GUMAR-586814 format. One line per field, with one value per residue: x, y, z of N, C-alpha, C in turn; residue number from 1; residue in three letters. Coordinates in pm, whole numbers, always signed. Each point is the difference from the previous one (the first is absolute). Example, Ala and Ser with C-alpha at 12.3 -4.5 7.8 and 13.67 -1.06 7.14 Angstrom:
residues 2
n_east <- (+1319  -35) .
n_north <- (-569  +105) .
n_up <- (+780  -72) .
ca_east <- (-89  +82) .
ca_north <- (+119  +119) .
ca_up <- (+0  +6) .
c_east <- (+90  -77) .
c_north <- (+120  +109) .
c_up <- (+0  +73) .
resi <- (1  2) .
resn <- (ALA  SER) .
END
This chain:
residues 254
n_east <- (-14500  +2  +33  +134  -17  -97  -77  +8  -105  -114  +11  -64  +116  -37  -29  -68  -42  -26  -48  -66  -27  -32  -59  -57  -22  -38  -58  +92  +87  +79  -132  -19  -11  +50  +84  +21  +12  +77  +66  +2  +36  +91  +40  -9  +63  +92  +4  +4  +93  +67  -26  +37  +105  +25  -22  +77  +78  -29  +7  -133  -69  -66  +88  +113  -45  +119  -82  -120  +54  -85  -94  +51  -107  -99  -2  +116  +36  -37  +59  +102  -12  -14  +100  +69  -41  +29  +114  +21  -36  +72  +99  -23  -8  +108  +56  -46  +35  +115  +1  -39  +91  +91  -32  -1  +107  +16  -73  -98  -39  -94  +19  +116  -23  -1  +133  +35  +122  -49  -80  +100  +82  -99  -18  +131  +7  -104  +72  +111  -67  -58  +114  +55  -101  -1  +133  -8  -99  +76  +106  -77  -54  +121  +48  -110  +13  +130  -34  -97  +91  +88  -92  -34  +131  -3  -103  +90  -70  -72  +66  -104  -88  +74  +3  -129  -15  +77  -72  -106  +59  +31  -123  -42  +87  -43  -123  +35  +60  -108  -51  +114  -79  -83  +83  +10  -127  -29  +105  -40  -125  +43  +81  -105  -73  +101  +7  -132  +10  +102  -68  -102  +89  +51  -122  -35  +118  -25  -122  +59  +87  -98  -54  -78  +14  +131  +7  -71  +79  +90  -87  -12  -99  -86  +48  -70  -95  +71  -6  -57  -130  +2  +89  -91  -77  +91  -1  -48  +25  -73  +99  +42  -117  -5  -77  -108  -30  -6  +32  +83  +39  +8  +61  +65  +0  +36) .
n_north <- (+2319  -118  +84  -18  +97  +14  -88  -86  +71  -76  +47  +116  +46  -35  +119  -72  -79  +105  +66  -112  -22  +129  -14  -111  +68  +99  -100  +16  -84  +95  -3  +78  -59  +115  -7  -131  +32  +104  -85  -92  +98  +43  -128  -6  +119  -48  -115  +77  +79  -114  -45  +121  -7  -129  +37  +105  -90  -64  +133  +37  +7  +46  +66  +48  +105  -42  +16  -38  -108  -51  -63  -112  +37  -84  +133  -21  -96  +84  +96  -86  -33  +129  +28  -103  +38  +126  -44  -77  +106  +81  -91  -13  +133  +8  -94  +64  +116  -59  -53  +120  +58  -90  +16  +127  -54  -59  -109  +89  -79  -86  -106  -8  +125  +45  +20  +126  -48  -104  +87  +89  -97  -42  +127  +15  -115  +48  +113  -69  -79  +109  +69  -109  -20  +129  -4  -116  +56  +110  -76  -75  +110  +54  -114  -7  +129  -19  -114  +63  +96  -94  -62  +116  +22  -130  +59  +95  +48  +72  +90  +80  -100  -37  +131  +5  -115  +56  +111  -80  -68  +119  +41  -117  +17  +127  -52  -96  +95  +75  -120  +33  +105  -104  -40  +125  +39  -119  +17  +125  -34  -101  +91  +81  -100  -33  +131  +6  -112  +59  +116  -75  -65  +119  +48  -112  +18  +133  -30  -94  +99  +90  -92  -100  -45  +33  -52  -104  +9  +16  -88  +116  +56  -62  +80  +99  -54  +105  -92  +83  -25  +21  +91  -2  +2  +82  -131  +19  -68  -102  -56  -91  -48  +131  +19  +69  -117  +15  -128  +31  +105  -73  -89  +107  +42  -126) .
n_up <- (+356  +60  +100  -10  +89  -96  +63  -103  -31  -12  +126  +8  +41  +122  +47  +91  -96  -78  +106  +29  -130  -2  +120  -45  -112  +84  +61  +96  -52  +54  -35  +108  +121  +45  -102  +24  +131  -35  -81  +99  +85  -91  -10  +135  +8  -86  +72  +110  -59  -32  +122  +42  -85  +39  +127  -32  -61  +113  +18  +12  -116  +107  -70  +56  -61  -46  -100  +44  +60  -91  +69  -55  -64  -4  -6  -68  +88  +98  -68  -16  +129  +33  -85  +51  +121  -36  -55  +106  +73  -80  +9  +130  +0  -80  +77  +108  -57  -31  +122  +42  -80  +33  +129  -40  -59  +117  -22  +2  -101  -37  +76  -62  +40  -124  +4  +19  +23  +68  +61  +8  +40  +79  +36  +6  +67  +69  +9  +22  +87  +54  -7  +49  +85  +34  +7  +64  +70  +14  +25  +77  +51  +11  +41  +75  +36  +16  +59  +65  +24  +26  +73  +57  +7  +26  +63  +12  -103  +85  -75  +12  -12  -105  -33  +28  -65  -92  +11  -5  -95  -53  +27  -50  -97  -10  +10  -85  -71  +14  -23  -61  +28  -17  -95  -46  +10  -55  -80  -22  -9  -73  -54  -6  -47  -77  -26  -11  -70  -62  -9  -40  -73  -32  -21  -61  -61  -10  -42  -75  -25  -12  -78  -37  +126  -1  -122  +44  +107  -99  -48  -57  +65  -82  -97  +50  -77  -43  -94  -86  +2  -133  +42  +98  -109  -53  +3  -122  -111  +44  +67  -84  +38  -17  +105  -31  -49  -131  +1  +101  -71  -113  +79  +47  -126  -8) .
ca_east <- (+91  +12  +139  +60  -10  -139  -36  -96  -135  -101  -93  +72  +42  -43  +110  +71  +89  +111  +92  +69  +103  +107  +82  +81  +109  +99  +54  +135  +6  +43  -100  +2  -128  -89  -50  -101  -121  -63  -60  -122  -102  -49  -80  -133  -75  -33  -107  -124  -43  -46  -135  -93  -22  -84  -136  -60  -36  -118  -119  -90  +47  -4  +132  +31  +50  +121  +1  -94  -14  -137  -23  -40  -125  -38  -112  -5  -64  -143  -67  -10  -106  -128  -23  -31  -137  -93  -2  -72  -142  -51  -4  -113  -122  -12  -36  -141  -83  +8  -85  -140  -30  -3  -118  -118  -14  -61  -147  -64  -133  -8  +113  +6  -10  +125  +52  -17  +88  -59  -121  +42  +55  -112  -75  +77  -14  -134  +3  +67  -90  -115  +43  +33  -127  -62  +79  -26  -133  +13  +70  -91  -101  +66  +26  -128  -41  +90  -37  -124  +31  +65  -101  -89  +72  -6  -133  -28  +70  +3  +131  -16  -22  +126  +90  -44  +39  +145  +19  -40  +109  +111  -36  +8  +143  +44  -51  +81  +130  -19  -25  +127  +17  -25  +125  +91  -52  +1  +136  +33  -77  +59  +119  -46  -50  +116  +63  -84  +19  +131  -17  -78  +90  +87  -84  -28  +124  +15  -103  +43  +105  -63  -99  -136  -82  +39  -51  -145  -29  +31  -95  -98  -137  -22  -43  -138  -17  -55  -61  -143  -76  +34  +140  +4  -52  +84  +114  +56  -48  +57  +80  -69  -11  -16  -121  -125  -8  -122  -104  -54  -85  -123  -80  -60  -115  -87) .
ca_north <- (-111  -14  +15  -131  -36  -36  -128  +6  -42  +27  +100  +117  -17  +101  +89  -62  -103  +66  +55  -110  -54  +99  -5  -123  +16  +92  -56  -56  -141  -15  +59  -53  -50  +115  +38  -98  +24  +120  -35  -78  +94  +73  -93  -10  +120  -4  -100  +63  +94  -79  -49  +113  +27  -107  +19  +113  -46  -86  +80  +15  +80  +143  +37  +141  +37  +79  +125  +100  -19  -37  -143  -42  -77  -76  +70  -40  -132  +16  +59  -104  -92  +68  +3  -137  -30  +74  -66  -127  +32  +35  -122  -80  +66  -27  -141  -15  +57  -90  -116  +39  +15  -133  -69  +54  -68  -129  +8  +40  -59  -133  -89  -52  +108  +34  +132  +99  -32  -113  +49  +75  -95  -75  +90  +16  -126  +0  +93  -69  -104  +62  +57  -111  -55  +98  +7  -121  +15  +95  -67  -96  +75  +60  -106  -39  +106  -2  -117  +34  +98  -73  -80  +91  +56  -95  +6  +138  +40  +146  +49  +82  -92  -71  +90  +8  -126  +9  +89  -75  -94  +78  +41  -119  -24  +101  -40  -114  +51  +78  -91  -39  +71  -90  -67  +95  +36  -119  -20  +104  -24  -118  +46  +68  -104  -70  +90  +0  -128  +7  +84  -77  -97  +70  +39  -121  -39  +87  -35  -126  +32  +57  -92  +26  +57  +139  +78  +11  +97  +134  +40  +97  -26  +51  +139  +21  +41  +136  +33  +29  -11  -109  -40  -103  -125  -44  -79  -74  -138  -100  -106  -128  -75  +93  +80  -65  -21  +48  -102  +19  +120  -35  -89  +82  +72  -93) .
ca_up <- (+36  +145  +45  +31  +141  +28  -63  -111  +40  -102  +51  +52  +140  +94  +42  +113  -54  -71  +101  +69  -87  -14  +122  -5  -97  +57  +124  -12  +44  +139  +87  +135  +50  +19  -133  -40  +78  -55  -128  +26  +47  -119  -80  +61  -35  -142  -17  +47  -104  -114  +31  -12  -142  -55  +50  -73  -134  +8  +27  -117  -112  +31  +49  -20  -132  +26  -77  +53  +142  +33  -23  -134  +6  -119  -63  -141  -8  +33  -117  -102  +42  -22  -144  -43  +44  -87  -131  +15  +17  -132  -82  +46  -47  -144  -17  +39  -106  -116  +30  -15  -142  -61  +52  -68  -128  +25  +1  +125  +0  +60  -20  -136  -98  -67  +31  -108  -113  -72  -68  -119  -97  -59  -88  -123  -74  -59  -114  -110  -51  -67  -128  -90  -51  -90  -123  -78  -59  -112  -110  -63  -77  -115  -97  -59  -93  -115  -81  -70  -104  -109  -69  -71  -113  -112  -61  -39  -122  -3  +43  +121  +113  +25  +71  +141  +65  +23  +115  +120  +31  +55  +136  +85  +24  +97  +132  +44  +44  +122  +114  +61  +126  +112  +36  +64  +132  +85  +49  +98  +122  +63  +72  +122  +91  +55  +97  +120  +68  +64  +119  +96  +61  +95  +114  +77  +68  +116  +98  +61  +96  +118  +52  -47  +107  +19  -114  +13  +104  -49  -103  +51  -43  -136  -8  -42  -139  +1  -129  +6  -125  -91  +18  +104  -57  -111  +45  -112  -16  +89  -62  -12  +125  +113  -12  -40  -145  -65  +21  +135  -3  -71  +86  +105  -56  -71) .
c_east <- (+16  +146  +58  -14  -143  -34  -101  -135  -98  -100  +78  +31  -56  +120  +80  +96  +122  +102  +79  +113  +114  +89  +89  +118  +110  +68  +137  +2  +35  -99  +1  -137  -98  -60  -109  -131  -74  -69  -129  -113  -58  -90  -140  -85  -43  -112  -134  -53  -54  -140  -104  -32  -89  -144  -69  -43  -126  -128  -87  +54  -4  +131  +23  +56  +122  -1  -86  -20  -139  -19  -48  -123  -23  -117  -12  -68  -149  -76  -17  -111  -138  -35  -38  -142  -102  -11  -77  -149  -63  -11  -119  -133  -23  -43  -147  -92  +1  -87  -147  -39  -9  -122  -127  -21  -73  -152  -53  -141  +0  +123  -5  -12  +137  +46  -9  +86  -58  -124  +38  +54  -111  -82  +74  -2  -135  -6  +64  -92  -117  +38  +36  -127  -65  +75  -24  -137  +4  +67  -91  -104  +61  +27  -128  -48  +86  -32  -128  +25  +67  -103  -94  +68  -8  -135  -35  +86  +14  +135  -9  -16  +128  +100  -36  +41  +150  +31  -35  +112  +120  -27  +6  +146  +55  -46  +82  +136  -11  -21  +129  +24  -15  +127  +93  -48  -1  +138  +37  -75  +55  +126  -39  -48  +117  +73  -80  +16  +135  -6  -77  +87  +90  -79  -30  +124  +22  -102  +36  +110  -61  -97  -140  -85  +34  -51  -151  -39  +23  -101  -103  -139  -23  -54  -143  -4  -71  -62  -151  -64  +41  +143  +13  -43  +91  +125  +58  -56  +71  +84  -81  +1  -18  -126  -119  -5  -132  -114  -62  -92  -133  -90  -70  -126  -93  -111) .
c_north <- (-1  +16  -133  -41  -37  -131  +22  -52  +42  +105  +121  -17  +111  +82  -61  -107  +62  +55  -109  -56  +99  +1  -123  +15  +90  -57  -63  -144  -14  +65  -69  -49  +114  +44  -94  +21  +122  -30  -79  +91  +79  -89  -14  +122  +1  -100  +57  +99  -73  -54  +112  +30  -106  +16  +114  -42  -85  +78  +8  +100  +149  +38  +148  +22  +89  +133  +107  -15  -35  -148  -26  -89  -72  +67  -36  -133  +10  +58  -104  -99  +61  +2  -138  -39  +70  -66  -131  +24  +36  -121  -87  +60  -26  -144  -20  +57  -87  -123  +35  +12  -135  -78  +50  -64  -133  +14  +38  -58  -136  -82  -59  +106  +28  +138  +89  -32  -114  +44  +74  -94  -79  +87  +19  -127  -7  +95  -67  -104  +61  +59  -109  -61  +96  +9  -122  +6  +96  -67  -99  +73  +62  -104  -44  +104  -1  -118  +28  +101  -67  -81  +90  +57  -92  +2  +141  +34  +151  +48  +81  -88  -77  +86  +13  -126  -3  +91  -71  -95  +72  +44  -119  -34  +100  -35  -116  +47  +78  -88  -53  +71  -93  -71  +94  +36  -119  -26  +102  -21  -122  +37  +69  -103  -75  +86  +5  -129  -4  +84  -76  -103  +65  +43  -120  -47  +86  -33  -131  +24  +54  -97  +38  +68  +146  +88  +18  +103  +143  +50  +95  -35  +59  +142  +10  +49  +134  +39  +18  -21  -120  -48  -110  -135  -57  -68  -86  -141  -94  -99  -128  -75  +87  +82  -84  -11  +54  -99  +13  +122  -29  -87  +80  +70  -93  -45) .
c_up <- (+151  +40  +43  +145  +39  -69  -112  +46  -108  +44  +48  +148  +85  +47  +113  -49  -67  +101  +69  -86  -19  +123  +1  -95  +55  +124  -25  +50  +147  +97  +136  +39  +20  -134  -46  +76  -54  -133  +18  +47  -117  -86  +57  -34  -146  -28  +45  -104  -122  +23  -14  -147  -63  +45  -74  -140  +0  +28  -125  -100  +26  +66  -29  -139  +19  -72  +65  +149  +44  -26  -142  +11  -131  -72  -147  -18  +30  -119  -111  +33  -24  -148  -52  +40  -88  -137  +7  +16  -135  -91  +40  -47  -148  -26  +35  -107  -124  +21  -17  -147  -69  +48  -67  -136  +18  +6  +136  +11  +67  -31  -140  -106  -61  +43  -123  -121  -81  -77  -128  -106  -68  -95  -133  -84  -69  -120  -121  -62  -77  -135  -99  -59  -99  -132  -88  -67  -119  -120  -72  -87  -125  -108  -69  -101  -125  -92  -79  -112  -120  -81  -81  -125  -123  -71  -48  -122  -11  +57  +129  +124  +31  +74  +147  +76  +27  +119  +131  +41  +60  +143  +96  +33  +102  +141  +56  +52  +131  +122  +61  +133  +119  +43  +76  +140  +95  +58  +106  +131  +73  +77  +130  +103  +64  +103  +129  +79  +71  +128  +108  +70  +104  +124  +88  +76  +124  +108  +69  +104  +130  +66  -43  +107  +23  -113  +9  +106  -46  -103  +62  -52  -138  +2  -53  -144  -2  -133  +15  -136  -83  +19  +105  -55  -108  +54  -111  -8  +97  -78  -6  +133  +122  -23  -45  -152  -55  +18  +138  +4  -70  +86  +110  -50  -78  +89) .
resi <- (1  2  3  4  5  6  7  8  9  10  11  12  13  14  15  16  17  18  19  20  21  22  23  24  25  26  27  28  29  30  31  32  33  34  35  36  37  38  39  40  41  42  43  44  45  46  47  48  49  50  51  52  53  54  55  56  57  58  59  60  61  62  63  64  65  66  67  68  69  70  71  72  73  74  75  76  77  78  79  80  81  82  83  84  85  86  87  88  89  90  91  92  93  94  95  96  97  98  99  100  101  102  103  104  105  106  107  108  109  110  111  112  113  114  115  116  117  118  119  120  121  122  123  124  125  126  127  128  129  130  131  132  133  134  135  136  137  138  139  140  141  142  143  144  145  146  147  148  149  150  151  152  153  154  155  156  157  158  159  160  161  162  163  164  165  166  167  168  169  170  171  172  173  174  175  176  177  178  179  180  181  182  183  184  185  186  187  188  189  190  191  192  193  194  195  196  197  198  199  200  201  202  203  204  205  206  207  208  209  210  211  212  213  214  215  216  217  218  219  220  221  222  223  224  225  226  227  228  229  230  231  232  233  234  235  236  237  238  239  240  241  242  243  244  245  246  247  248  249  250  251  252  253  254) .
resn <- (MET  VAL  PRO  PRO  HIS  LEU  PRO  ALA  THR  SER  ARG  PRO  MET  TYR  SER  ALA  GLU  ARG  GLN  MET  HIS  GLU  ARG  ARG  ALA  LYS  ALA  LYS  PRO  GLU  ALA  THR  LEU  ASP  THR  LEU  VAL  ALA  MET  ILE  THR  ASP  MET  ARG  GLY  GLU  ILE  SER  SER  LEU  ARG  SER  GLU  VAL  ALA  ALA  LEU  LYS  GLN  PRO  SER  VAL  ALA  ALA  ASN  PRO  LEU  VAL  GLY  GLU  PRO  VAL  THR  ASP  SER  GLY  ASP  ASP  ALA  ALA  VAL  VAL  LEU  LEU  LYS  ALA  GLU  LEU  HIS  GLY  LEU  ALA  LYS  CYS  ILE  ALA  GLU  THR  LYS  LEU  GLU  ILE  ALA  ALA  ILE  ARG  PRO  SER  GLY  PRO  ALA  GLY  SER  ASP  ASP  HIS  ILE  THR  ILE  VAL  ALA  ASN  GLU  LEU  ASP  ALA  VAL  VAL  ALA  ALA  THR  GLU  ASP  ALA  THR  GLN  SER  ILE  LEU  ASP  SER  VAL  GLU  ALA  VAL  ASP  THR  MET  ALA  GLN  GLU  LEU  ARG  SER  HIS  VAL  SER  ASN  ALA  TYR  ALA  GLY  GLY  ILE  LEU  ASN  ASP  ILE  SER  GLU  LYS  MET  THR  ALA  ILE  LEU  GLU  ALA  CYS  ASN  PHE  GLN  ASP  ILE  THR  GLY  GLN  ARG  ILE  THR  LYS  VAL  VAL  ASN  THR  LEU  LYS  TYR  VAL  GLU  GLN  ARG  VAL  ASN  ALA  MET  ILE  ALA  ILE  TRP  GLY  GLU  GLU  ALA  ALA  ALA  ASN  ASP  ILE  SER  SER  PRO  LYS  GLU  ASP  LEU  ARG  GLU  GLY  ASP  ALA  ARG  LEU  LEU  ASN  GLY  PRO  GLN  LEU  ASP  GLY  ILE  GLY  ILE  SER  GLN  ASN  ASP  ILE  ASP  ALA  MET  PHE  GLY) .
END
């Protein structure tokens, strides 16, 4: 609480101000001219002291530490800045490495080539299509065999032969049921393809943020194929519309 002889203020009072107000409170009303002159002289000295205190407050942050008597430095702030710079440097390095890895996914061949994700998705789509075609061919053949067995049964009176025809029909039914694998595997592979396409969209979005030219500059040269012998020749079947067709090969040797 502020003493009654001191004025209320929102800031702490300087020692010179406090002393001046205390003298004024103790001064008698019948003060003489000499007393007033002395008070004015004291006020000038107090104002000079006040100016010195204000000037000291305006000095830089390096000040005397009242506890240890040594200058207070900003070593803590400097350490924080050094740590922040180190973290930013590490973050920039991680971003650069991520850009290189993502750029490696992009095609390194001629313009218009598909990236690795698109190639894998297309290969899986081709697997689904090939298994579907093969399964349909199996189903057609099984149905044809079962029809022939039914027709043959109507012309056979021998019990033994009839039993064999019944066994054939049962085996054909088992084959038909086993062909359901195509639906299950097709659905699972389709989920994988959709996931790859989702990843491709995210990769393309990040590349769009960095810019196509920046991503192209980050693409490293294609790695040398270190496979030897037959392993170097085994690249799997080509997708439709890619590579040399059988007709082209026949024409070369024709």
